[in-house]
N, C-alpha and C positions, 0 to 999 in steps of 0.2 A: 645317107639320109639321117642317120643317128650320129654321124661323126665318128672319128677315130676313137675318141675317149668313150663315147657311148658304146661303140662296138666292143671295146675291151671289157666293158662291164657286163654286156649281155652274152658275150661269146661263150663263157663257160656253160651257160644254161642251154644254148643252142647245141653245143657239143654233147651235153648230157642227153638231150632229146634224140640226137642221132645215135648215140651209143645205146641208150636204153629203149628207144623206140616207144617212149611213154611221155605222158604230159608232164611238164615242169612248170612250177609257179614260183614267182619270187616278187619281192617288193623293191622298188627303186625310189630313192629319196633325191629330189631335185630342188632347185631354187628357181622360183618363177622370176619374171622380168622385174617384179617389184622387190625382189630380194627376200620373199617369204618362202618358208619351207613348203614343199609339195611332195605328197607320197602317191606313188602309182603302184597298183597291183598288176603284174604282168603274168598272163597265162600263155604258155607256148604249147600248142597241140600238134602232134605229128600228123601228116597227111600221106596216105598210102594210095598207090595206083591200083589198077584192077588186079595186077599180079601180086599185090601185097608188098610191093617194094616202096620204101620211103621216097616220096617224090617232093616233099616240101613240108612246110609247117604254117599253121595259122597262129597269129599273135593277137591276143585280146588284152587291151590295156584299159584298166579301170582306175579312175581317180578316187583314192580313199583318204584324201587329205582331211576331210571333216571327221571321219571315223578316228583317225590317228590323233587328231587334235583333241577330240573328246576323251580318248583314252589317256592322253597326256594330262589333261586337266584333272581327271579323276585321280590319276596317280600322284600328281603334284598336290592335290587336295588332301589325299590320304597321308602323304609325306608331311605336309604342313600340320595336319591334325596330330600325327604321331609326335612331331617335334613339339607342338603345343602341349600335348599331354605330359611330355617329359619336362618341359620348361615351366609349366604352370605351377604356381604355389598352392593352387586350390585343387581339391580332389576331383578327379574325373572318372566316371564309371560308365561303362556300356553294358546294357542288358537286353536280352531277347526274351520278351514276355516274363520278365522278373528274374531270369537266370543271368547271372553275371558272366560276361564273356571277356571283359578287359577292364583293367584299372591302371591308374598311374601311381607313382611312388608316394605322393602326398596322402593318398588314401591309406596306404600302409602306415605312414608316419602318424596319421591322425588316430587310427584305430588300434595299432599295434599288431595287426595281422600281416602275414607275408602274402605276396601275390598269389602263390599257389594255394594258400588257405582260403582265398576269397573266390577265385575263378571257379565257376560251376555251381556255386551255391545261390540260394534265393536271396534277393535283396531284403526281403522281410526279416531275415535272420539277423540283420545288422541294425534294425530299428527298434526303439523302445516299444513295448506292446501298446502303451497308451497313445502312441503316435502312428500306429499302423493304419487305422481307418483312413486317414487323410492321404497316405501314400497309396493305398489300394484304390482309392477313388481316382487319383491321377493316373494310375496304371490302367484302370478299366476304361477310362474315357479317352486316354491318349492326349489329354490336354497339355498345353505348354503353360506351365505355372511356376510360381516361386512361393515358398512358405518356410516357416521356421519349424524345425523338428528336433528330435533327440536321437542320436546314434548311440550304439552300444559298442564300447571298446572291448578288446580281447579279455580284459579282466572283469567285464560286466559293468564298467563305469559308464555313467550317462554323459554324453558329450553334446552340448548344444550346437546345432548346425543349421545352416540354411540350405535348402534343396531347390535346385533350379532344373526343371525337366524340359527336354527338347527332343523332337524326332529328327533323325539324321540318316542319310544314306551312307553306307560304308561297305565298300567292296560289292556294290550292287545290291546290298540288302538294307532294308529299313530297320533301324535299331532305335533304342531309346538311350539318349545321352542324359546323364545326371551330373550336374556340377554340385559338389559337396563343399560348402564353404564353412570353415571353422569360425564360429561366432562366440567362442567362450569369453574373449575379452569384452565384446560388446555386451553380452549378457551380464558379465561381472560389473561392468560400468553402470548398466541400467540398475542392477541390484544396489550398487553403491549410491546412486542418485536417489533411488527409492528409500534406502535406509536413511540418507541424510534428510530427506523430506519428512520422515516420520520419527527421527531420533535426534537427540541433542548431540552436537558435535563434541562438546567437552566431556560429558559423562557417559555417552553412549546409551543413555536411557531413552525410552519413548518420550516424544515431546508432547506439547499440549494437544496438537491435532490428533495424534495417534491415541493418546490417553482418552480423549473425548469419544473416539470410535469404540474403544474397549468398554468404556463406562456405559455407552448407549447399548452395546451388545449385552452386557451383564444385567443391566436393569431390565431389558426386555426378557431375558431368560429367568429372572427372579420374580416376575410379577405374580406367579402362583407359588404357593408353598409357604412354610413358616420361616425359612432362612432369610436373613437380611444381608445387605451389603454395607460394610463400613468404609467410609471415605475419610482418610486422614489428610488434613492440610497442614504441612510442616513448613514453618518459616524460621530461618536462622536469625536469632536475636543479635542486633548490632553488627551484622556482617559488613555493612558499609565501612565501619571503623577499621576493620582489618584491611579492606581494599585500600582505603585512604592512607593508612599508616604504614602498611607493609608492602603494598603493591598488589597488582592484579595477579601476578604469578603465584604469590602465596595464597591469594583468594581462590584461584583456580585449583591449586593443590588441595585446599581445604574442601572445596566442593566435590572433588573427586574422592577424597577420603570419606566424606559424609555419604556419598553414593555407595561406596563399598560397604560401609557400616550398615546402611539401611538394607541393602540387598542381602547381606550375609545373615540378617536376623529376621528374614521373612520366609514364609512357606513357598513351595514351588508354585502353588496356585495364586499367590498374591502378586499384585502388579505394582511396580513403583515407576514413577515418571518425574522428569524435571519440568515443572510448570512454568519456569521462567525465573531468571535472577537467582535468588537464594531460596526459592520456593519449590517444595517437592510434594507430590501426591502419592498416596498409597491406597490401593484398593484391596480390601479383604472380603472375598465372597464367602457365602455359606456360613454367616455368623448366626449362631443360635443363642448366644449368651453374651450380654454386654461385657461381662468380666473378661472374656477372651480379648476383646478389643482393648480394655484397660491394661491387660498384661502386655500385649504387643506394644502399645503406646509407651508404657512405662519402660520397657526394655529399650525402645528407640531413644527415649530421653537419656537414658544412662549411657548408651554407646556413642551417641552423637556428641555429647559434651565432654567425652574423654579427651585429655590433652593430646596435641599433635606437635611433633617436632618439625619446625619449619623456619627457615631463615636464621638458623642458629639459636632459636628460642622456642620455648614451649607456649603454644597458643591453644585456645579452646573457644568454642562457641556453643551456646545453649539453644535448643529449639523450643518454640512455642507451637503446640499441636492442637488443632481444632478437629472435632469429629462430628460427622453427620451420618445418619443411618437411613438406608432405603428399606422400606418406604415410609418409615416413621417421620423423618424430617424432610421429605421431599420425594416426589414421584417422577421427576425428570432429572436428567443429568445437570441441567443448568441450576435447578433448585438445590441439588445436593452440593454442588461446588460452592454456590453462594452461601449456603448455611454452614458448610465446613470452614469457609473463609471467615464468616462472622464468629464462629466458635474459636478460631485461631486468634481473632482480635480480643475475644474474652480472655484467652490465656495470657495475652500480652498485658491486658489491663489488670490482671491479677498477679503481676510481678514477673511475668515471663517464665520460661523454663518449667512449664506445667502443661497438663492436658485438660481440655474442657470439651464437654459434649454440648451440642447446640441447644441453646435455650432462647426462645424468641425475645423474652423480656430483657434478660441480662445482656444478650447480644447487642441489642439496640443501645443500651447504656455504654457498653464497652466500645462500640463503634464511635459513639459520640465523643468519648474520651480520647480516642486515638485521632479523631478529626481535630480536636482541640490541641493535641500534642503536635500535629503537623502544622497547625496554624501558629502555635507558639514558636516553633523553630523558624517559620517564615517571618514572624514578627521581629525576631532578633536581627534578621538579615535586612529587613525593610525599615527598621527604626520606628516600629509602631508602639514602642513603650515610651512612657514619660513619667518623670518623678513629680509628685506633688508634695508640699511641705506643710505640716500642721504645727502651728506655733505652740510653744511651751512657755508659760508665764510663772514668775515667782509670785506666790500667793500674798506675800507681805506687802509689796509695793506695785505689783502688776507689771513688773519689768519683763521684757522679752529676753529669755535666757537660752533658748535653743529651739530647734525644730526637729520633727521626725520625718524622715523621707519615706513616702508611701508610693508604691508603684501603681501606675494606671496603664491599661492596655486599650488602645484605640482599635477595637475589633472592626474589621471591614464590613461586617454585616450587623453586628449587635450593638455597635457604638462603644462608648467608654465602659470598661469593665473594672470592677474592684478586685483586689487580690483574692478574696474568697471565691471568686468565680473561676479562677484558673490556677492559683498557687497549688492546691491539692494535686491537680493533674501534673503540674510541673515537677512536684516532689516525687510522685510515683514514677515518672519517666526520666528521672535524673536530669531534667532540664533546669533544675534549680541552680546547678553549678554555673552554667553560662549566664543565666538570668541574674543570679546573685553577683557574679563578677561585673556585669553591666551596671547594676545598681551601685556597687561600690565605686566604680570608675566615674559614673555620672555624678554621684554625690560629692566626690573629691573635686571634680571640675567646677561644680556649683560653689563649693566652699571657697575655692581659689578665686572665683570671680567676685564673691561677696567680700572677701577680705581685701581684694584690690580696690573695692568701692567703700571700704571702711565699715562694712556690716560684719562684725566679728561674731558670728554665731556658730556654735558647734552643731553638726548635723548628726542625728541619731539614725543608724541603719540597722534594720533587723537582719540577723544571721539565721540561716536554716541549719538544722542539725547536719545536713549533708555537707554544707560548706565547712562548718566548724570541725567536723571529723575527717575532712579530707586531708590526706597526707600532704605535707608541705604547704598547708594553708597560710601559716604565718609568714613563710618566706615569700609566697606569691603576693601577700598583702603588702609586705615591705617593698617589693619590687614595684607594685602599683603606686605606692606613695612616692617612690623615687621618680617613676615615669611622669606622674602628674605634678611633681614638685609641690607636694602638699605636706603640711605638718600633721603628724599623727594626732596632735591635741585638737585638731579641728573636727575630729570624728569621734562619735560615741557608738559602741557596738552593743546591740540589744540581744540577749540570749534568754531562752526560756528556762524555767527551773529544771525541767526534765533534761535539758542538755547538760546541766551541771551535776547530774546525779549518777552518771554511769561509772566513771573511773576517776576518783577524787585526785589521785596523784597526777594522772595525765592532764586532767582538766586544769588543775592548779598550775602545772608547768606551762600549759598553753596560754592561760590568762596572764601569767607573769611575762611571757614573751610579748603579748599584746600591750601590756602596760609599759614595757620597755620601749615600745614604739611611740609612746606618748598618749595612747588612746584611753578613754574612759570606758568602763564596763558597767552595763545596766542589766538588771534581771527583769525581763518582761513577764507579764501575766502572773505577778507574784501573788501567792496565796492559793494557786490552783495545782501546784506540783507536789505539795506535801513534802518538801525538803526539810531536813532537820536543821535546827538552829546551829548545832555543832558543825554541820556540813558548810553552811553559809559562812560561819565565823572564820573558817580557814581559808576562804577564797578572797582575792583582792577585788572586791566589788565596790563600786562607787555609788551606785544608785539602785533603788528598787522601785518598780512601777506597780501600783495597785491595780489589779485586773478590773476591767470595766464591769464585769458581772457583779462585783461587790458594790462598786460605786453607784450603779443605777438603782440600788435598793435602799440607799441611805437618804435621810436618816430614819424613815418610817419603819424599816425592817430592823428589829433589834439585833438579830443574829449578824446581819451584814454590817451594821454599825459597830458591833463588838469586834468583828474581824478587822475592819478598817482601822479602828482605834488601836488594836494590837499590832498591826503592821507598822503604823506610824511610830508607835513607841519602840518597837523592835529595831526599826531602821535607825532611829535617832540614837538609840543606845549603842548600836554598832558603828556609829559614825558615818552612816550612809544617808545620802539624800533620798527623800521619799517624794515620788510624783504620782499623782492619780490621773488615770486616763478615762475617757468617756464621761467627762463632766458636762452635763447638758442643761442643768437648771441652776437658778440662783440659790435655791435651798441647798443643793448639793455643794455648790461652791462655798457658801457660808459655813456649812457643817465642816468641810475639810479644812478651811482656814482656821476655824476655832480649834480643831484637833492639833494644829501645828504642822499639817501637811505642807511641805515647802514649795512644791511646784504643781501646776495644774495644766491639763491638756484635754480638749474636747470641743464639742460644737458650741458650748457656752462661751468659749474663748474665741475660736475661729474654726472653720472647716479646713480640710486640706486645700492648699492653694498652689497654683502654678508658680513657677519661679518669679515671673513678672508681677503676678498679683501679690505674692508674699512681700516683695520689695515695696510695692505700693501700700500695702497694709501696714508694714513696719514704719514707713515714712509718715503716715498719718498719725501714728501713735506718738 
């Protein structure tokens, strides 16, 4: 019935029953018709007759396939779990009611503990105290959850981790599985992102947003009490020139050096931030005396403008510093920043490289001047300047002998502006150099056009002291003459008395070089500079111009008439041509002609005219 093969398998058990006269049990593994494994549990029970002799046996067969398959599944699951624990790069921990019963190697690598040092201890021992409540809540509720926490390493170091808890059956027992994921790189990346969001990448300083939060916090904490907060707005003067001439790498190095110099000279409680570009902010809390702020600002002025070696040369940049105080100059962060900014503009308006506290009246004027400065720079680029020409006549016969070039600015909002409206600002901001260069070039081009048309008139051009004292001025003027193909004799340069009084030897040499180019030299505003006769006598001067302040009072004012008479006599005795400017009436014209003043200029003759109008005026004469 069981077949020969089956009999050979069960025979030993039958023989054991016969021999031992006791029950024998065994398992038999078969394969069913479908080829699937099948397990049978066989019990062989001896059967005795009335006399106690073994008469046979009962066989009980039980199919235990499901039981064995379940056991195999559990065993295979535990084997897979064991392999997973060893193969996983993440830490895995099993605990029973908080007591660790098993861990894998990554837990040891993460914390620095050995396996034996962890098994049997409480999980709470390996978490930072400030993170225990969350873990205890998960343990108490048995919830399956995931959250970020902090583990403690063997040396007590804090290790950012992510904990994932699950309930699991292992060896027939319900345990808690904890996956411990190392998130140090993620936390560090998040910290870097947060740092970049609140700090300047180049200097490492807090940026505008972070600075605003700090300022808001400080102003809120200083609303009561006598202490003030000082806000310093630092702007580097002419920083753009360094970027444009030496490159952004040098500019970046300079900004980093300035950062180090500022931070090294502040207290621990002070805060410095890069506000943008070449602008820095410094917060000084707890100020009880303005002199403290003045000392700090003065120190920053000195250290920032110290020379720096870069690109094989020594460079330096000066700061302009504006200061506003809380709550004296503003009760909100926005007001403080705005007023510190305005004070910084005041510092720039007063020559740069200085410190100014906010003053509402002065700040408004300084800001207006800087607006004009910006507009002047744009005017050079957009061609908003124009030269007008005022005729100069010989008094004896009324012949046109020359013109004076006078600049006009076609302001986009205010219309045509005269020099007095913008030249002082240009001189303060060193814009006179490019503006003066433009005037010279434009006058040369006009002279060339006129000579090509047969109108041979010298054009008189006013020089600023900044131009005249600029190193290499004569060479640049000679190059300009060459580029425009203009004879130097077609130009006359006007200088004020004060420009001739500083260094006689140097002035004399410069004038000699200008004369060598063929140019004539005229002294403008003569009589106002108090120059000595001996001084003038040594200089190669061709013409003196009587200042309009004297001309307007003749002949009725005896003192003015006496001064004009003396200037005419002095000029003629020194062999110089004398011209009077500001001639507006017939009486003035007649008085000057009778004195022997050789040339006249003013509204009595003609107003300043455009190039086209001047040609028309000249043709009609």
